[in-house]
Structure formats: C-alpha cells, structure tokens
C-alpha positions as CSV (number, residue, x, y, z in Angstrom):
1,M,-1.8,-130.2,159.0
2,A,-0.6,-126.1,159.7
3,P,1.9,-125.8,161.6
4,G,1.1,-126.1,165.6
5,T,-2.2,-127.4,164.8
6,T,-3.3,-130.2,167.0
7,A,-5.3,-133.0,166.6
8,A,-8.2,-130.8,168.5
9,T,-8.0,-127.9,166.2
10,R,-7.5,-130.5,162.9
11,L,-10.8,-131.3,163.6
12,K,-12.5,-128.2,163.3
13,V,-10.9,-127.1,160.2
14,N,-14.6,-127.5,157.7
15,D,-13.3,-125.2,155.2
16,V,-10.6,-123.8,152.9
17,E,-10.8,-120.2,153.9
18,A,-10.4,-121.6,157.2
19,Y,-7.3,-123.9,157.0
20,F,-5.3,-120.8,155.4
21,A,-6.3,-118.7,158.1
22,R,-4.5,-121.4,160.3
23,V,-1.1,-121.2,158.0
24,P,2.0,-119.3,159.0
25,K,2.1,-115.7,156.6
26,E,4.9,-117.5,154.8
27,A,3.8,-120.7,154.0
28,R,0.2,-119.1,153.1
29,A,1.7,-116.7,150.6
30,T,3.3,-120.4,148.7
31,L,0.2,-122.3,149.2
32,E,-2.2,-119.0,148.1
33,K,0.2,-119.2,144.6
34,M,-0.1,-122.7,144.3
35,R,-4.2,-122.5,144.4
36,Q,-4.7,-119.8,142.6
37,T,-2.6,-121.5,139.4
38,I,-4.8,-124.7,140.1
39,K,-8.0,-122.6,140.3
40,A,-6.2,-120.7,136.8
41,T,-6.2,-124.4,135.4
42,V,-9.2,-125.7,136.0
43,P,-11.9,-123.7,137.0
44,K,-14.5,-126.0,136.7
45,A,-12.8,-127.4,140.3
46,V,-14.7,-127.2,143.5
47,E,-12.3,-126.4,146.9
48,V,-13.0,-129.2,149.6
49,I,-11.3,-130.2,152.7
50,W,-10.9,-133.8,152.5
51,Y,-8.6,-135.6,154.9
52,Q,-8.2,-131.9,157.1
53,I,-6.4,-130.4,154.1
54,P,-7.2,-128.4,150.8
55,T,-8.6,-130.3,148.2
56,F,-9.5,-129.9,144.7
57,K,-11.7,-132.2,143.1
58,L,-13.4,-132.0,139.6
59,A,-16.6,-134.2,138.7
60,D,-17.0,-135.2,142.7
61,K,-13.0,-136.7,142.3
62,P,-10.2,-135.4,144.3
63,L,-7.8,-133.8,141.8
64,V,-4.8,-132.6,143.7
65,S,-4.9,-131.2,147.3
66,I,-2.1,-128.9,149.1
67,A,-0.8,-128.7,152.7
68,A,1.8,-126.8,155.2
69,F,3.6,-128.5,157.5
70,K,6.4,-127.7,159.8
71,N,9.3,-127.6,157.3
72,H,7.6,-127.4,154.2
73,C,4.5,-127.5,152.0
74,S,3.3,-130.4,149.6
75,L,1.2,-130.8,146.5
76,F,-1.1,-134.0,146.4
77,P,-1.2,-135.2,143.2
78,M,-2.9,-138.2,144.2
79,S,-0.4,-140.4,141.4
80,Y,2.6,-142.2,141.3
81,A,2.0,-142.3,137.8
82,V,1.5,-138.2,137.1
83,L,5.1,-137.8,139.7
84,R,7.1,-140.1,137.8
85,S,6.1,-138.7,134.3
86,Y,7.8,-135.4,135.3
87,E,10.2,-137.4,137.2
88,E,13.2,-134.8,135.5
89,E,11.3,-131.7,136.5
90,L,10.4,-133.2,139.6
91,K,14.4,-134.2,140.2
92,P,15.0,-130.6,142.6
93,Y,11.4,-131.7,145.5
94,H,11.4,-134.7,147.3
95,T,8.8,-137.0,146.1
96,S,7.0,-140.3,147.5
97,K,4.1,-142.2,145.9
98,G,1.6,-139.4,145.3
99,T,3.6,-136.2,147.1
100,L,5.4,-133.4,145.9
101,R,7.3,-131.8,149.1
102,F,9.1,-128.4,148.9
103,S,10.7,-126.3,151.1
104,L,9.3,-122.4,150.9
105,D,12.5,-121.1,149.7
106,Q,12.1,-123.3,146.4
107,P,8.3,-123.5,145.6
108,I,7.1,-125.4,142.8
109,P,7.2,-123.1,139.6
110,A,3.3,-122.4,138.6
111,A,4.3,-124.1,135.1
112,L,5.3,-127.0,136.5
113,V,2.3,-126.7,138.5
114,K,-0.4,-126.5,136.2
115,K,1.1,-130.1,134.2
116,V,0.9,-131.9,137.2
117,V,-2.5,-130.7,137.7
118,K,-3.5,-131.5,133.4
119,A,-1.6,-134.7,133.9
120,R,-4.4,-135.6,136.6
121,I,-7.1,-134.3,135.0
122,Q,-6.1,-136.6,132.1
123,E,-5.7,-139.8,134.3
124,I,-9.3,-139.3,135.7
125,E,-10.8,-138.4,132.5
126,A,-8.7,-141.7,131.1
127,R,-10.8,-143.8,134.0
128,K,-14.2,-142.5,133.3
129,K,-13.6,-144.3,129.4
130,R,-12.7,-147.5,131.3
C-alpha cells in the first residue's frame, strides 16, 4: 500500500488514479514511468485495482501489478518462472516468489520491465493453449 495508508483508507482505494494520488511524489514518479512502459508494451491491457494495488489485466487474466510501499516499490509479475528466467539481470534487486522489489534510487530500467511483461504475456498465452 501507499506509505501512510491505513486499513480504513485502503478500502477506499477503488481506482488506479486514486491510488496514484495517495502515493508520495518520489514513488509516484517511479511508478508512473513503469506504468507508461507497461501501457506502451501492452496497449490492450486494462488497468484495475486488484488486491488494493494497480494491476494490468489482459483477457481478464492478471498480467502484472505495481505498488509503492514505505521503503520500496514493487513489480509483481505473479510468476516465479518469469523472475527466474531473468535471474542474472534481476540480481541488483530483491526478488521473491512473485515479486520484484526495488528502491526509489535504483528503479528497474524500462527495457527490463518490458522483458518481464512480455515474458508474462507469453506465459499467459501458453496456458490458454493447454
């Protein structure tokens, strides 16, 4: 959640613009850049609030989410396999099963965001074929 957000205000965040409005300026700029990169990579994706964070959906499937927290921002590709496929490039960042965390002073380069998003699209499309 956005820094300083309480449980009561989290429930009121119902659209992406409202979420961004609550994010501090520095984090907002970082998330906006990532948001624009994702939009440019997947123009057909729909932005929604899902689990109280901005999420891009493609064909009603969650593609990736982004969020700001007290000490970092995150990109959620919702796939350990996708993160693992870029393990070397992601070494400067903290990764976990489905999350890529980064500090505001070390944002993820747009080219890497594009790679992660495209890999996630391929993963979703491969699941459709099964």
